[in-house]
Structures are given as C-alpha cells and as structure tokens.
KEKE-3310 file (N, C-alpha, C; in steps of 0.2 Angstrom, whole numbers, plus 5000, padded with zeros to 4 digits):
npx = (4959:4948:4938:4922:4907:4904:4904:4897:4895:4886:4882:4881:4884:4879:4872:4859:4852:4841:4831:4828:4817:4818:4830:4837:4838:4839:4848:4848:4847:4840:4827:4810:4801:4786:4785:4798:4816:4825:4838:4837:4829:4838:4848:4841:4838:4851:4856:4848:4852:4864:4875:4887:4895:4894:4898:4896:4897:4898:4894:4886:4877:4881:4883:4870:4866:4874:4869:4856:4857:4866:4876:4872:4868:4855:4851:4858:4871:4887:4889:4900:4907:4912:4918:4917:4924:4920:4909:4916:4913:4909:4920:4930:4925:4925:4939:4943:4937:4943:4951:4941:4935:4943:4951:4963:4979:4976:4965:4948:4931:4917:4900:4893:4880:4868:4862:4850:4842:4828:4823:4818:4828:4837:4849:4856:4859:4871:4882:4888:4892:4902:4912:4916:4921:4932:4940:4947:4961:4964:4957:4939:4922:4904:4889:4873:4859:4845:4829:4827:4822:4809:4815:4828:4830:4839:4848:4863:4873:4876:4871:4878:4877:4880:4890:4895:4893:4900:4895:4885:4867:4851:4851:4854:4850:4861:4859:4864:4869:4881:4895:4912:4930:4942:4955:4955:4955:4965:4976:4971:4973:4969:4956:4954:4944:4934:4925:4915:4914:4926:4931:4922:4921:4935:4936:4925:4930:4941:4935:4931:4920:4906:4888:4870:4853:4840:4823:4813:4805:4811:4818:4825:4827:4826:4820:4807:4795:4797:4800:4788:4779:4784:4782:4768:4766:4772:4765:4752:4754:4757:4745:4737:4742)
npy = (4636:4631:4634:4635:4644:4657:4671:4687:4702:4717:4729:4746:4759:4769:4785:4787:4796:4797:4794:4804:4816:4806:4800:4810:4811:4798:4783:4775:4760:4758:4762:4758:4743:4734:4735:4733:4737:4738:4733:4724:4714:4708:4704:4695:4684:4680:4676:4665:4657:4652:4661:4669:4680:4696:4709:4726:4740:4758:4775:4788:4795:4784:4781:4781:4769:4760:4762:4758:4744:4738:4725:4713:4702:4699:4693:4682:4683:4690:4707:4717:4733:4743:4758:4772:4787:4795:4788:4774:4767:4750:4741:4748:4748:4735:4732:4741:4734:4722:4717:4714:4704:4694:4682:4677:4673:4667:4668:4671:4666:4676:4682:4694:4707:4719:4732:4738:4729:4719:4702:4685:4675:4660:4659:4649:4640:4644:4639:4627:4632:4641:4632:4627:4639:4641:4631:4635:4640:4653:4669:4670:4673:4672:4676:4681:4681:4690:4691:4705:4720:4733:4745:4743:4738:4733:4725:4716:4706:4691:4673:4658:4641:4641:4650:4666:4678:4692:4695:4686:4683:4680:4695:4697:4704:4709:4704:4710:4701:4691:4680:4682:4682:4686:4688:4694:4708:4712:4720:4732:4748:4752:4764:4768:4774:4765:4756:4741:4737:4735:4724:4714:4714:4709:4697:4690:4690:4681:4670:4665:4668:4662:4659:4661:4660:4668:4668:4672:4682:4699:4714:4729:4743:4758:4770:4782:4778:4764:4759:4761:4753:4740:4740:4740:4728:4719:4721:4717:4704:4699:4701:4692:4680)
npz = (5078:5088:5097:5104:5097:5105:5107:5103:5093:5094:5084:5088:5087:5078:5074:5070:5061:5053:5061:5069:5077:5088:5091:5096:5110:5114:5112:5096:5097:5108:5106:5106:5101:5100:5114:5119:5119:5104:5104:5115:5110:5102:5111:5119:5110:5106:5119:5121:5111:5115:5116:5126:5129:5124:5115:5114:5104:5105:5102:5101:5114:5122:5136:5141:5135:5141:5154:5154:5150:5158:5165:5159:5166:5169:5158:5158:5152:5148:5146:5136:5134:5121:5119:5108:5103:5092:5079:5072:5061:5054:5052:5058:5071:5075:5075:5085:5095:5097:5108:5117:5110:5108:5118:5120:5111:5100:5085:5084:5079:5078:5080:5071:5073:5068:5078:5076:5069:5068:5070:5067:5065:5068:5078:5083:5072:5067:5073:5068:5056:5060:5065:5052:5046:5055:5052:5041:5032:5029:5035:5034:5031:5035:5028:5031:5020:5014:5006:4995:5002:5001:5002:4997:4983:4973:4979:4986:4985:4976:4977:4976:4976:4990:4991:4992:4980:4970:4957:4953:4948:4955:4964:4981:4998:5010:5026:5038:5047:5052:5052:5057:5056:5068:5065:5053:5055:5062:5057:5056:5063:5079:5082:5070:5057:5047:5035:5032:5019:5010:5015:5013:4999:4996:5003:4997:4983:4985:4987:5000:5007:5013:5012:5016:5013:5021:5024:5033:5046:5046:5049:5045:5054:5050:5049:5056:5052:5049:5061:5068:5060:5063:5077:5078:5072:5080:5092:5088:5085:5098:5105:5099:5103)
capx = (4954:4943:4934:4915:4905:4901:4905:4894:4895:4881:4884:4876:4887:4876:4869:4852:4850:4834:4826:4827:4820:4818:4837:4841:4840:4839:4852:4844:4846:4835:4820:4806:4796:4783:4786:4805:4821:4827:4844:4835:4826:4844:4852:4838:4839:4858:4857:4844:4856:4870:4880:4888:4899:4891:4902:4892:4901:4893:4897:4881:4874:4883:4882:4863:4865:4876:4865:4850:4858:4870:4881:4870:4867:4848:4849:4863:4876:4891:4890:4906:4906:4918:4916:4920:4923:4916:4908:4922:4910:4909:4926:4934:4922:4927:4946:4943:4934:4947:4953:4935:4932:4949:4953:4970:4983:4972:4960:4941:4925:4912:4894:4891:4874:4866:4858:4844:4838:4823:4823:4817:4833:4839:4856:4860:4861:4877:4887:4891:4895:4908:4917:4919:4925:4938:4945:4950:4968:4964:4951:4934:4916:4898:4884:4866:4856:4838:4826:4827:4816:4807:4820:4834:4828:4844:4852:4870:4877:4873:4873:4879:4879:4882:4896:4893:4896:4899:4892:4879:4860:4848:4854:4850:4852:4865:4854:4867:4870:4887:4901:4918:4936:4945:4961:4954:4955:4971:4981:4968:4975:4963:4954:4954:4937:4934:4919:4917:4913:4932:4933:4917:4924:4941:4934:4921:4935:4945:4931:4931:4914:4900:4882:4864:4847:4835:4817:4809:4804:4817:4816:4830:4823:4830:4816:4802:4789:4798:4799:4780:4776:4787:4779:4761:4765:4773:4759:4746:4756:4757:4738:4734:4745)
capy = (4639:4626:4636:4635:4650:4660:4678:4691:4709:4721:4736:4750:4766:4774:4791:4787:4803:4797:4793:4810:4818:4801:4798:4816:4810:4791:4779:4771:4753:4758:4764:4752:4740:4729:4736:4731:4740:4734:4729:4719:4708:4704:4701:4689:4679:4678:4672:4659:4653:4650:4666:4671:4686:4700:4715:4732:4746:4764:4782:4793:4793:4778:4781:4779:4762:4756:4762:4754:4737:4735:4720:4708:4696:4698:4689:4676:4684:4696:4712:4721:4739:4746:4765:4776:4795:4796:4781:4771:4762:4743:4737:4751:4746:4728:4733:4744:4730:4716:4715:4711:4698:4689:4681:4674:4674:4664:4671:4668:4667:4679:4684:4702:4709:4726:4734:4741:4724:4714:4696:4678:4671:4655:4660:4642:4637:4647:4636:4623:4636:4644:4627:4627:4645:4641:4626:4637:4642:4660:4671:4671:4676:4669:4681:4679:4686:4691:4694:4712:4724:4738:4751:4741:4733:4731:4720:4717:4701:4684:4667:4652:4635:4642:4654:4673:4681:4699:4695:4682:4685:4686:4699:4697:4709:4707:4705:4713:4696:4688:4677:4685:4679:4691:4689:4699:4715:4714:4724:4739:4751:4754:4771:4770:4774:4760:4753:4734:4735:4733:4717:4710:4713:4706:4690:4687:4689:4676:4664:4663:4671:4658:4663:4657:4664:4668:4672:4673:4689:4702:4721:4734:4749:4764:4777:4782:4774:4757:4758:4761:4747:4735:4740:4738:4721:4715:4721:4713:4697:4698:4701:4686:4674)
capz = (5081:5090:5102:5102:5095:5111:5107:5097:5094:5092:5082:5091:5087:5074:5077:5069:5059:5050:5066:5073:5084:5093:5093:5099:5117:5115:5107:5092:5099:5114:5104:5107:5096:5104:5121:5121:5115:5098:5106:5119:5106:5100:5117:5121:5105:5107:5125:5120:5106:5118:5117:5133:5129:5119:5115:5111:5103:5105:5102:5102:5120:5124:5143:5142:5133:5147:5160:5152:5149:5163:5164:5155:5170:5169:5152:5158:5147:5150:5141:5136:5130:5117:5118:5103:5103:5086:5076:5068:5056:5056:5052:5063:5077:5076:5076:5092:5101:5097:5115:5120:5107:5109:5125:5119:5106:5094:5082:5085:5075:5082:5076:5071:5071:5069:5084:5074:5065:5071:5066:5070:5063:5073:5079:5084:5066:5065:5077:5064:5051:5063:5064:5046:5045:5059:5049:5035:5033:5029:5038:5030:5034:5032:5027:5030:5016:5015:5000:4994:5005:4996:5002:4994:4978:4969:4983:4987:4982:4973:4981:4971:4980:4997:4991:4990:4973:4968:4951:4951:4949:4957:4969:4988:5002:5016:5032:5044:5052:5049:5056:5055:5059:5071:5062:5047:5057:5066:5054:5056:5069:5083:5082:5063:5054:5041:5033:5031:5012:5006:5018:5010:4992:4996:5005:4991:4978:4987:4988:5007:5010:5012:5014:5016:5012:5026:5021:5038:5048:5046:5048:5046:5056:5048:5049:5061:5049:5049:5068:5069:5057:5067:5083:5077:5070:5086:5097:5086:5086:5105:5107:5096:5106)
cpx = (4948:4938:4927:4913:4901:4901:4901:4895:4889:4883:4879:4879:4884:4872:4861:4849:4843:4829:4825:4820:4820:4825:4841:4843:4840:4843:4847:4842:4841:4828:4816:4801:4793:4784:4793:4810:4823:4833:4842:4833:4833:4847:4848:4839:4846:4859:4853:4848:4863:4876:4881:4892:4896:4894:4897:4896:4896:4897:4892:4877:4875:4882:4875:4862:4868:4872:4859:4851:4862:4875:4879:4867:4860:4846:4854:4869:4881:4891:4896:4905:4913:4916:4920:4919:4919:4915:4913:4919:4911:4916:4931:4931:4924:4935:4947:4941:4938:4949:4947:4933:4937:4951:4960:4973:4979:4967:4953:4936:4920:4906:4894:4884:4872:4861:4851:4840:4834:4823:4821:4822:4836:4847:4860:4862:4868:4883:4891:4895:4902:4913:4920:4923:4932:4943:4949:4957:4968:4957:4945:4928:4910:4893:4877:4862:4849:4835:4826:4821:4815:4812:4827:4833:4833:4849:4859:4874:4873:4875:4873:4882:4883:4888:4893:4897:4895:4896:4886:4872:4856:4852:4850:4853:4855:4860:4857:4868:4876:4892:4907:4924:4940:4952:4961:4955:4961:4976:4978:4970:4968:4962:4953:4946:4937:4927:4921:4917:4920:4933:4928:4920:4930:4940:4930:4926:4939:4941:4930:4925:4908:4894:4876:4858:4842:4829:4812:4808:4811:4816:4823:4827:4828:4826:4810:4796:4790:4798:4792:4777:4778:4783:4772:4761:4767:4768:4753:4748:4755:4749:4735:4737:4742)
cpy = (4633:4628:4637:4643:4653:4667:4681:4698:4712:4728:4741:4758:4771:4780:4791:4793:4803:4796:4799:4813:4812:4800:4804:4815:4802:4787:4775:4764:4753:4760:4757:4750:4734:4729:4734:4735:4736:4730:4723:4713:4704:4701:4695:4683:4676:4674:4665:4654:4651:4655:4668:4677:4690:4707:4721:4738:4752:4770:4787:4791:4786:4776:4779:4772:4758:4756:4758:4746:4734:4730:4714:4702:4694:4693:4682:4677:4690:4701:4716:4727:4741:4753:4768:4783:4797:4789:4780:4767:4755:4740:4741:4749:4739:4729:4736:4739:4723:4713:4712:4705:4692:4688:4678:4676:4672:4668:4668:4670:4670:4681:4691:4703:4716:4727:4736:4736:4720:4708:4690:4673:4667:4656:4653:4639:4639:4643:4631:4627:4639:4639:4626:4633:4644:4636:4629:4640:4650:4663:4672:4674:4672:4674:4678:4684:4685:4693:4702:4716:4730:4744:4749:4736:4730:4725:4721:4712:4695:4679:4661:4646:4636:4647:4661:4675:4688:4700:4692:4685:4679:4689:4698:4703:4706:4709:4708:4707:4692:4685:4680:4682:4685:4693:4694:4706:4717:4719:4732:4742:4753:4762:4773:4769:4770:4756:4745:4732:4732:4726:4712:4708:4708:4698:4686:4685:4683:4669:4661:4666:4666:4662:4658:4662:4663:4672:4673:4681:4693:4710:4725:4741:4755:4771:4776:4777:4766:4755:4757:4755:4741:4734:4738:4731:4716:4715:4717:4706:4695:4697:4695:4680:4673)
cpz = (5082:5095:5100:5101:5101:5111:5101:5099:5091:5090:5083:5091:5083:5077:5075:5066:5056:5055:5071:5072:5089:5095:5096:5107:5119:5110:5103:5094:5105:5112:5104:5102:5100:5111:5124:5116:5110:5100:5111:5116:5104:5105:5119:5117:5105:5113:5124:5115:5109:5118:5124:5134:5123:5120:5111:5110:5103:5105:5104:5109:5123:5132:5145:5140:5138:5153:5160:5152:5154:5161:5160:5160:5170:5163:5153:5154:5151:5144:5142:5132:5127:5115:5112:5103:5098:5082:5071:5062:5058:5057:5058:5070:5079:5078:5083:5097:5101:5103:5118:5117:5107:5116:5125:5113:5099:5091:5084:5080:5080:5077:5077:5069:5072:5075:5082:5069:5070:5067:5070:5068:5069:5073:5080:5078:5064:5068:5072:5058:5054:5063:5058:5044:5049:5056:5043:5036:5033:5032:5033:5034:5031:5033:5027:5026:5016:5008:5000:4997:5000:4996:4999:4988:4974:4973:4983:4984:4979:4978:4976:4975:4987:4997:4989:4984:4972:4962:4949:4952:4951:4963:4976:4992:5008:5022:5038:5049:5049:5054:5053:5059:5062:5068:5056:5049:5061:5063:5054:5062:5073:5083:5075:5061:5048:5041:5032:5023:5009:5009:5014:5003:4992:4998:5000:4985:4979:4988:4995:5010:5008:5014:5014:5015:5018:5024:5026:5040:5049:5045:5050:5048:5055:5048:5054:5058:5050:5056:5070:5067:5061:5074:5083:5076:5076:5091:5095:5087:5094:5108:5104:5100:5113)
residu = (MET:THR:LYS:PRO:LEU:THR:LYS:ALA:MET:ILE:PHE:ALA:ALA:GLY:ARG:GLY:GLU:ARG:MET:ARG:PRO:LEU:THR:ASP:HIS:THR:PRO:LYS:PRO:LEU:LEU:GLU:ALA:GLY:GLY:LYS:PRO:LEU:ILE:VAL:TRP:GLN:ILE:GLU:ARG:LEU:ALA:GLN:ALA:GLY:PHE:ARG:THR:ILE:VAL:ILE:ASN:HIS:ALA:TRP:LEU:GLY:GLU:ARG:LEU:GLU:ALA:ALA:LEU:GLY:ASP:GLY:SER:CYS:TRP:GLY:VAL:GLN:LEU:ARG:TYR:SER:PRO:GLU:GLN:GLU:ALA:LEU:GLU:THR:ALA:GLY:GLY:ILE:ALA:GLN:ALA:LEU:PRO:LEU:LEU:GLU:ASP:GLY:ALA:ALA:GLY:GLU:ILE:PHE:LEU:GLY:VAL:ALA:GLY:ASP:VAL:TYR:THR:ASP:PHE:ASP:TYR:THR:SER:LEU:HIS:ALA:ARG:ALA:GLY:ARG:LEU:ALA:SER:GLN:ALA:GLY:PRO:GLY:MET:HIS:LEU:VAL:MET:VAL:PRO:ASN:PRO:PRO:PHE:HIS:PRO:ALA:GLY:ASP:PHE:GLY:LEU:VAL:ASP:GLY:ILE:VAL:SER:GLY:ASP:ALA:GLU:PRO:ARG:LEU:THR:PHE:GLY:SER:ILE:ALA:LEU:TYR:ASP:THR:ARG:MET:PHE:ARG:ALA:LEU:PRO:ARG:GLY:THR:ARG:ARG:ALA:LEU:THR:PRO:TYR:TYR:ARG:GLU:THR:ILE:ALA:ARG:GLY:LEU:ALA:SER:GLY:GLU:LEU:TYR:ASP:GLY:PRO:TRP:ASP:ASN:VAL:GLY:THR:VAL:ALA:GLN:LEU:GLN:ALA:LEU:ASP:GLU:ARG:LEU:ARG:LEU:ALA:ALA:ALA:LYS:SER)
# end
C-alpha cells in the first residue's frame, strides 16, 4: 500500500440523544457553533490538509445532511455518503462504507474522525504516519490522544514511546481522530452492528497501535451545554480577530 493519504471518513450516524430537542429535527453534525455546522469545520480542515475524498455515514435524518452538504465541490473535495437504516456503530459503519473507501483490491489507510468533534489538530501531520502504517505487514492503527476532559477523567489508554498501551499510566482520552487500515474490517459483513472497542483492544494487544498526544483545542460536543460553550468561545475568538 503506497497510495497517499487522501481519504477520510466522518462518523455522523449517531442520533444525538443527549442533544435533544435540538436533534429532533436537525442531524447532530449540522448543529452550529461559531456560525458554522460542526461537520463543516471538519470538512474545511480536512480539505486544507489535502484530503480529497470524504466519506460520511449517516442514519438519523441523513437526507438532510446530504441536502445541506451536497457533493463537496464548494470545498474542493468529493463527498461520498454511506447511508445506514439504523446506526451500525463505528466498526459497522466502516465495514458498510468499505466500497467507498477502497478504490481497488489493495487495502488503504484512511483517517476517521467524529462529526461532533471540534479541534485545531493539524491533519497534515498524519500523512507521514500513514506511510508507516502502510508499510506494516499486518493492519494497524494510529490514535490521536488528548488530555482527559472533565467528563471523562479516567481516560482510555496509556501511551509509551509512541505506542498505545492498555495498561500504562497516566491514562489519556482517545480524541476520536485516528488512522485505520481498511483490511482490518473486511471480515465484518456489511450491515453488521459493531463497535470499534474490540478492534482497539486487539490491535493494542498485538503492539500495532501507535499514538500521539495532542494538547491543543479539542471539544467533544455531546450536550447542549458543551455546544453553547463552544459557540461562545468561537464567537469571542472571531470578534477578537
């Protein structure tokens, strides 16, 4: 696998139960902060970092998501949509979208990001990481970790010399930004509902999960209060600039 890193997938199939009633009529990724939908912030950063194909999975109110975003040409990217009758969780969503992520028989490294995360993370830094992942004999992943936020103080994994550990301290939180190898999901039948957690554990146990710590701006928007706080911060920053 020597292809450049040009594909990303934005996970946007969640119902957003904790964001109700805002999400009763609007898909969560289309909720706005700083005058712009959350998912648009992601698309713009991905486009700036050289990604040209962005796959978006959706379930709840997916037709509204497609109508709002279109084909991606206004950002200089191609948006490909992967509809799900019911949300298949992250691994299931990836397996469902494999035909959109792979343009040939060979496996590919792609970037997966959550549609409800706001961050200033520099996605261009992942191009070199993708090359190292592609050179591995077995499929692996690269996880971007962040300091534990107040709503997740226990963290998820440790990080030792650039390798993700299930046991090491201190614990850090997975930032919902990662590189994945499409070969990892080929055995999962399309339409299967499956979380990514078992894949993380297995890959970490095999020593094939690299990682890095990012300590810049990062928000996982899971509640109305978190959305309001992000909106206020972005508007204040815009007013100062």
